[in-house]
N, C-alpha and C positions, 0 to 999 in steps of 0.2 A: 796655403791654408793657415800657417802660423801667423802671418801678418794680419790676416782677416780675424783670427781669434784674439789677437792682441788688441786690435781696433775695437772689437766687440766688448772686451773687458773694459777698455778705457771708456767706452760709451756708457756702460753699466755703472762704473764708478762715478762718472760725471752726473748721471741721473740721480744717484743716491745723495751726492754732495749738494745738488740743486734742491732736492727734497728737504734735506737737513737745514740748509740755509734759509729756506722759506718757512719751515714749520718749527724748527728747533734752533734758532739763531744763537741761543745762549750756550750751546754745546761747544766745548773745546776738547782737545786731546786729554787734558788733565781732569776735567770734571764729567766726562762722558762715561756713564755706567753701563752703556751698551744695551740697555733694555728697550729704548724707543724704536729701534729699527727691526727688532725680531718679528718675523712674519710679514713684513712689507714685501710687496711684489718686487720692488726695486732691489731689496736686499737679497731675496732669493735668486733673482736673475743674475745679480752680480756674483754671488757665491758659485752659481753653476758655471759662469764664464771663467772664473778663477780655477775651479776644479778641472775644467776641460783642458786648460793649459798645463797644469802640473801632471795630469794623467796621460797626456798625449805627446808632450814635447820635452826634450832635454834642455837644461838651462845653458845653452851655448851663447855666451856673451850677451845676456839680456841687457837692454839699455836702461838708463836710470828711470825713465818714465814708466816702463813696465814694472821695474822693481818697486817704485813708489806706489803704483796702483795695487800691486799684490800685498804690500805691507798695509795699505789702507784697508783692504778686504780683511786681513787678519785682525787689524785693530778694531774693526767694526764687529768682529765676532767675539769680542772679549768677554761677553756675558756667559757664553756657553762653550767657547773654544771647540766647537764640533768639527772644525776644518783641520785641526792638527792630526787626528788619526790618519787622514789621507796624506798629509804632508810628511809624516814620519815614514810612510811607506815609499816615499820618493826622496831618499836622503840627499840626492844631488841638489834638489830644490831646497830642502831644509837647510843644507849647509850654506847655499848662496844667500838665502833670505836671512838666515841667522846672522851671518857676517854683516849684512847691511842694517840689521836691526840695531846694531851698536850705535850708529850715528843718525838713525832716522829721527825725524820729529814725531813719529808715530809712537808715542809713549805706550799706548795699549798694545802695540805689537811687541815692543821691547820686553815688557814684563812677562808676556806669554812665552817668548823664547827662553827667557831665564827659567821659567817654570818647566817648560817642556824639554829642556836639555836633560832633565832627570830621566826621561824616557828614551833618549837617543842612545843607541847601543852600537853605533858605527865605529869604525876605526879611525876616522878623521880626527885631526887636532882641533876640530870645532869645539870640543868640550872645554878646551882651554880658554874660550871666550868667557867662561864663567868668571875668570879673574878680572875681566873688564866690566862685566855686568854687575859684579858685586861692589864695584866702586863707581857706579854710574851716576850717583847723586840723586837717583830716584828711590825713594824709601821702599816702595813695594817691589820694584825690580830687584833691589838688593836682597830683600827678604826671600824672594823666590830663587835668587841665585844661590843663597846659602842652603836652601832646601835641596836644590839639585847638586850642590857641591858635596853633600853628605854621601851621595852615591859614588861620585866619580873621584873625589879628592878628600877623603875623610880626615886625613891628618891636617890639611889646611882648613877644613871646615871647623875643626876644634879651635884653631887660632882665631878664625873669623867670629866664631860664636862668642868668645871672650871679648873681642873687639866690639861686637854689637851690644853686648851687655853693658859695657862701661862707657860708651861714648855719649849717649843722651844728646843727640844732635837733631832728632826729629820729634815732632809733636806726638807721633805714634810710638813713643819710647816703650810703652808696655808691650806692644806687638813685636817690637824689635827683640825685647827680652824673651817673649814667648817663643819666637823662632830660635833664639840662641839656646833656650832650654830644650826645645825640640831637637836641635842639631846634636847637642850633647847626649840626649837620650838615643837618637837614631844611630849614632856611631858607637854607642855604648862606651862613652868616655868615662874614665875614672874620676873626672871632675864633676860628674852629674850630681852626686850627693851634696857636694859643697854648694852647688848653685841652686839646688832645691832649698837648702837652708837659706841662702841669700834671697831667694824669692819671697820667703816669709818675713824678711826684714823690710820689704817694700810695702807700699800702700796699694799695690795693684791687685784688685780682686781676681781678675781672670788669670793673671799670672800665678797667683797662689793656687787657683783651682787646677791648673795644669801641673804645678809642682806636686800637689797631692796625688794626682793621677800617676805621675812618674814615680813618686815615692813608693806607691803600691806595686810598681812593676820592677823595682830594683832587686827583688829576690830572684836571682838567676838559678836555672836548673843546675844540679850538681855537675861539676866539671866544666861549666861554661864560664868564660871570662869576659871582662869588658874589652872594649876596643884596644888593640895592641899597638896602635900607632903605625901599622904597616899600610901603605897605600896600595890597593889592589890593582890600580891601573898601571 
């Protein structure tokens, strides 16, 4: 049965690839916003074939072709990420696919794993992949990795937030700084007030808006302190 379901998934993936090549030849992993396929019969059938595998089988030495098909399915679900709740309920599959997302050409799968690691509560060392994802060279992947790092590695998140703020290597520098400010706020860093002030020294309108929002939230309840630097993991 497993081999039959793997074959069925591959057929469904091939059908959607054929549809995309015919009707949306301009789409690539980098510029695909994930909207064109939502609701297509081929997309729904492919998703069902994927879910059947993760819900009914353990990932015992899956071959590269199956892994690539599964990462393709996840990448094509990037607009709504509705497959991840099911994947998180099967941490064995989550861990296998997350490891392979590091080197996959499926950019839209990689950033989703960086984002969804925030919701992973297992005991596996898989969370440490955040340190590779945050230096992946993909701007959005790195942003999502910093967001997840706030939960699992807050001390390191503070250092990466400062790095994001200062490096200015991407066209989306404003969004890098917004995520840096988010991270400092999320971990209740004592550096937050300093970087709220720095935000107002920039020309970035949205960054200033977030700075104003966080400034209004820096009045802590009596007895509560900012992040202490202790890693809870």
